[in-house]
N, C-alpha and C positions, 0 to 999 in steps of 0.2 A: 340188682346189685348182689344177688346171691350166687356166690361162686365158692371155689375151694377155700379162698382166704378172705372172703367177705360174708357178711350176714346182715339181714335186716328182718325185723318183725314189728308188728303193729298191734295196738290195743285201742279200744274205744274207751274214753274216759269221760265221765259226766262232769265236765268242768270246761270253762272257756279256754281257748288257746293261750290267752295271757296268763290265766291262773296256772295252767300246766307249765308254761315257760318259767314263771316265777319259781316254781318248785325245782324243775330239772336244771335250771341255770344256777341254782344255789348249790355249788359243789360241796359246801360244808354239810349238806344233808345227804350226800351220797351213801353214807353208811346205813341210812334208813332202808335202802332198797338193794344195794349191791351185794351179791353173794361173795364177792372177793374183796372189794374195796371197803375197808373198815371205816375210813374217814378221809377227808381232804381238807387242806388248809390253803387259803389264798395267801400269796405273798403279801407283805404289809402294804396296805393301800390299794390292793388290786380287788377286782370284782368281776362280774360277768360281762366283760367287754373284750373285743378283739385286741390281742396283744397281752392280755392279763395272764399271769402264771399262777399255778398252784401245784402243791405236792400231794400225791395220793399215797396212803398208807394201806398196803394190801396184806391180807392174811389168808393162807390156806393151811390145811393140816400139816403139810410137809415143809412150809417155808413162809417167811415174811420178807417183804421188800417195799421199797419206795419208788415212785415214778415222779417225773417232772413233766408237767403238761402246760401247753399254751393254748388259749382260746383262739380259734381261727374263724369261727362264725358266731355272731351274737345278734340275732334279729328277733327282737321281742315279739312273742306271739307266733313266731314262724319257725325258727331254727336256732340250735345251739350246738357247737361242735368244738372239739379240741384234739390236738395232736400230742402224743406221748413221746417223751424222750427224743425230741428233735424230729418228729415225723415218722417214727418207726411203726406206729399204730395210730389210726384215727377212729375216734368214737364220736357219735353225734345223736341228736334228737331232731326230728322233723315234726311239725305240728300243723294239722289242717283241720278247719271246722268240718264236722260231720255234715253230710249232705242234708240231713233232716234238721240241722241246727241244734241238735240235742247234746252236743258235746264236742270233743276233740279226738281226732285220730292221731295218736302218738306213735311215731315210728322211731325205733332205736336202730342205729347203723354202726357197723364195725368193719374196719378194713385193716388187715394185717399186711402191711406193705412189704415189697421185696427187701428193702433195707432192714426191716424188722426181722424178717426170716433169716437174712444173712447174719445179723447180729446174734441171733439165737444159735445158728450153726457154729459160728466162731466161738461163742461162749461155752457151748456144751459139747463141741467136737462130735465124737461118734454117737452121742445121745441126742444130737441136735434135731434130727427128724422126729424123734419121739417127743421132744419138748415142744416142737412146733405143733404136733398133733394134739398135745395136751391143751395148748392155748386155743387152738381152733375149737376143741370140744368145750372148753370153759366158756367161750363166747356163745356157742350154739345153745348151751344149757342156761347160761347166766342171763342172757338177754331176755328170754321169756319170763324167767323168775323175777328179774328186776322190774320189768314192765308190770307184772302182776302186783308187785309191792308198791310201785308208784301209783297205780290205780287205787290201791287200798288207802295210801296216804291222802290222795286227793278226794276220794269219795267217803272216807271215814269208816 
């Protein structure tokens, strides 16, 4: 799933798949590891299950914005994923026990869908392609940084 508008990277974490899932599916903790998302809040009464909604509060040096996400995969100990702003972007985590039984292989995935790219082009006009490139670069640098921080959170 690594292409121009997709990215995935993995890290080995010394924790069980369920322990990793418990952390990554708690979107209220996202600010602990995300380079861009400062915090997330569940809608009242929602939590880490399919159909739940949350708002992300994002910060970069040049701007701040909010996103609206819906959980689309919630398989405890296996996978957690959400779609941003009606499916413009999809983020997720996949978890697999390490072959030696010593932890979990945590993979973060990102897909910048055609509708998302069209949205950016429409919003930014002549600067649209540049703005798309910025988002691609943010994902490519942010995913490994976030995974390293998740590993730190889980391993202490």
